[in-house]
N, C-alpha and C positions, 0 to 999 in steps of 0.2 A: 354681444347679441346683435344680429343683423335684422333689419326691418325690410322686408321684401314687398314691393307693391306690384300687383298683377293687374293687367288690363285683360278683360275676358269677354269673349263673344260666345253667345249660346242661343240655341233654339229651345225655347221653353215648352214646346208642345207636350212632351210626355212627363214633365216634372211638376211637383207640387209647390212651385215657386222657388225662390232663392233659398229660403229657409223656413223652418217651422219651430215653434217653441217646444222645448223638451229635448228628448234624446234625438240628436240629429240622425243617428244611424237608423232610427225607426221609420224614417220618411225618405221618399224618393225625391230629393231636392238637389238643385244645382250645387249649392255649397257643400252638401254632404258628399257628392261625388268628388269634388275638388279636394276636400279635406282628407278624404280617404287616401287619395294619391299622394298628397303632401306628407302625410304621416309616414307612409312607406318610404317616401323619398328621403326624409331626414332621419328616419329611424326612431321617432318619438311619438307617443300618443297624446301628449299634453299641448298640442298645437292649437291655437285659436285663430280663426279666420274672420276678419272684420270687413264688411262690405259698405260701399257708399250708399247703396239703396237695397232694400229687400223687395225685389220684384215679385209680383203675385203669380198665382197659378196660371200657366200657359203663356205668360208674358216673355218676350224675347229680349235680347240685349246685343247691341252693336259694341258697346264699350262699358261694361260693368267694371268697377274698380274695387279691389280688395287688397288687404295686407295681412301678413303674418310675420311673426318673429321666430328666428331660429339661430342656433349656434353652428349650423352646418357651414362648411367651407366650400360647398359645391359651387362652381362658377354659375353665373346667372344664365348663360346660354345653355348650360347642361341642365339646369333646373327647368327651363322652358321646354327643352327637348324631352326630358323625362316625363313631364306632366302631359304634354301633347301626345306622347307615345301611349300612355296608359289611360288617359281620359276617354270617355265615349266620344264618338265622332261628332256629336251635336254640341260639344263644349270645346272651345279652343282658347289657349293662352296666347294672346297676340303680342304681349310684351311683359317682361319681368325686369324690374330695376330696383336697386337699393336706394332707400330713402332715409331721412333722419329718423332717429329712434322715436321721437315724439309724434311722428305722422300717424294719423288714424283715418282710415278711409271714410268713415261716417262723420266723425267729429270735425274734421277739417274741410269737409265739402261745403262749398258756398252756394252752389246752385245745381239743378238737375234739369235735363231736357228729355222729354218723351216725344216720340213720333208715332202717329196713328195712320194706317193705310187702309183705305176702303175702296173697293171697286163696286160698280153698279151696272145694271143692264138686264138683258133677258136671261142670261145664264152665268153662273159663277165660273171662273177660270179653274179648270181641273188641276193644273200644276201649281197654282198659287194658293190653294185652299188652306194650307197649313200656316201661311204667313200673311194672309190678307183677309180682312173681313169683307162681307159681301152684302149688298142691298139690292132688292128688285126695284126699289124706288130711287129716283135720282134726287140727291140732296141739293138744296139751293145754296150754293157757296156764299153768295152775297148775304143771304139771311143768316148763315152761320157766322160770317164775319161780324155782322152787326150784333149778334148775340154775344160773341166772344168779347167784344169791347166792354160789355157790362160785367165780365168776369175778371178782366185784367185789372191789376191793382192789388192793394193790401186789404184783405177782408178776413172775416171769421169764416172759414170753410168747413166748419163742423157739419153743416147740413149737406155738404158735397162729399161726405166721407161716411164710411161704414164703421168708423171707430165708435167705441162705447162710452168714451169719457163725456162728461157734461161741462167741461171747462171750455174756455175760449180757445179756438184754434186759429190764431192769426197766421196767415201765409201770404206772401207777396208773389203774385203771378206777374212776371215781367213782360211776357209776350205770348200771344196765341196767333200763330200764322196759319192761314187756310189757303190751300192752293191745290192744283191738279189739272189734268187734261179732261177731255170730254167724258171719259168713262172711269175716272178715278179721282179720289179725294185724299189729300193729306192734311192732317191737323197736327201742328207742332206746338207743344206747350213747354214753356221755360219758366221755372219758378225757383224760389229759394229753398222750398221744401215741398213734399207731397205727403198728405195724410193717407191713412189706409184706404185704398180704392179710390182716392180722390181723382186721379187722372182718368180712370175708367168711367166714373160717374159724370165728370165734366163732359167728356166726349159723348157719352150716352145721351146726356141732356141736349148738347149741341146738335147731335144727329136727329133727335126727336123734333127739335125746332126746324131743322133743315128740311125734313120731309113733311112738315105741316101737322105733326101730332100735338104740338103745343106752341103757344105764342112766346115771343121774346119777353113779353111783360111778366112771364113766370119767374124769370131769374131773380129779380129783387125780392120776390115773395119767397123763393127758396132760401135765400140768404136770411130772411127774417124768420123762417120756420113756418110760414103760413101755408106753404105748399111743399110737397116732397119732390126731390130731384128724380130724374129718370133712372131706370135700371142701368147698371154698369154695362158698358159696351163689351162686345166680344173680345176677349183678351188676345186672340190669335193675330189681330192686326196691330198690336201694340209693341213698340220697341223702346227700350231705354237707349237713347242715342248718345248722351254725354253727361259726365259729371265734371264740374269745374272745381278747382281748388285755388 
């Protein structure tokens, strides 16, 4: 049995996320499209595809990681070529390699990095509208950096998540980097794990602070549950940048 690791780039605009619970074939998901092609490639219907992260609806990826097991003897380059030939043009396999049998894309991941891209000004860019969020208000980058410092570290991020569990959700955010030119903003978030919608809610809260809709002092109150976090940011500006192992 061979264990194949894929690195995948995709435009999540028209998909219902990486995956959905239940019958994968019933949903228009990135993993569903890939799995359909893999099953035809190896001639079996019992293939399982495991991902490092389950990206949400409309979220993109520069480097999603997934793995599947197969008894197929097809060379790796032929696998890559076959998948890229039959996958939609908004999904691409950038690498395929054989890994140890015990490797699991989700269970062996040690950290994940997301990147958010926002432009601002008098009008949105016509040709960037699918992959960049837009604001008519200019966010204060220094204010966002100061707010981000209160999020970095190990905390219970339950209140920065749309998950329904009532247990403690300890996550360590290693870094939040805020940068950009005069008319654009990038927010990079690196953490050991991300809860459901956590990255979008953090970014949405930071942007609200950056445009003056709420103060930095709200962040400790959100952690305590005294205040609610802001609404999730627009997913079209969000990219899964890297998964580390």
